[in-house]
C-alpha positions as CSV (number, residue, x, y, z in Angstrom):
1,M,5.9,48.8,-4.5
2,N,7.0,45.4,-5.6
3,I,6.6,42.6,-3.1
4,P,8.7,39.5,-3.7
5,I,6.8,36.2,-3.8
6,L,8.6,33.4,-2.0
7,L,8.1,30.3,-4.3
8,I,10.5,27.9,-2.6
9,I,11.1,27.5,1.1
10,T,14.3,25.8,2.2
11,I,14.7,24.2,5.6
12,E,18.0,22.8,6.7
13,K,17.8,19.9,9.1
14,S,20.9,18.4,10.9
15,Y,20.9,15.0,12.5
16,F,23.6,13.2,14.5
17,F,23.9,9.8,16.0
18,K,25.7,9.4,19.4
19,K,26.8,6.5,21.4
20,D,28.3,7.0,24.9
21,G,28.7,10.7,24.1
22,E,30.7,10.1,20.9
23,I,29.2,11.3,17.6
24,L,29.2,8.2,15.3
25,D,27.7,9.9,12.2
26,Q,26.0,13.1,11.2
27,Q,23.9,14.3,8.2
28,T,22.5,17.6,7.0
29,L,19.5,17.7,4.7
30,N,18.2,20.7,2.7
31,L,14.5,20.3,2.3
32,N,12.9,22.4,-0.4
33,Y,9.2,23.1,-0.5
34,I,7.5,24.6,-3.5
35,K,4.3,26.7,-3.1
36,Q,1.3,24.6,-4.2
37,W,0.2,26.9,-7.1
38,K,3.7,27.0,-8.5
39,K,4.0,23.2,-8.3
40,E,0.8,22.9,-10.3
41,E,2.1,25.3,-12.9
42,I,5.5,23.5,-13.2
43,M,3.8,20.0,-13.6
44,E,1.4,21.4,-16.2
45,Q,4.3,22.8,-18.2
46,A,6.1,19.5,-18.0
47,G,3.1,17.7,-19.5
48,F,1.5,16.1,-16.3
49,S,-2.0,16.4,-15.0
50,F,-3.0,16.0,-11.4
51,V,-4.9,12.7,-10.6
52,S,-5.3,12.5,-6.8
53,I,-3.7,12.7,-3.4
54,H,-2.6,9.3,-2.0
55,E,-4.6,8.1,0.9
56,S,-1.6,8.5,3.2
57,Q,-1.7,12.2,2.4
58,K,2.1,12.0,1.7
59,F,2.1,11.8,-2.2
60,H,0.4,13.5,-5.1
61,V,-0.3,11.3,-8.1
62,Y,0.2,12.7,-11.6
63,R,-0.3,11.3,-15.0
64,K,1.7,12.1,-18.1
65,K,-0.5,13.6,-20.8
66,R,-0.6,11.8,-24.1
67,N,0.6,13.6,-27.2
68,I,-2.0,13.3,-29.9
């Protein structure tokens, strides 16, 4: 039995801005999340190595590998 592995999770978020009951503007965002192990594999294939996680916990820092 083959079980599919979900690599990317997509979440759709919709926002709107109202004033006095009238919608002034609206926006829909599609947020894509890649599984951690797959992200590491993709970054490695692209020639980057992991350095650290930013102190804010919001960003991962990578360094481009040098070609010798």
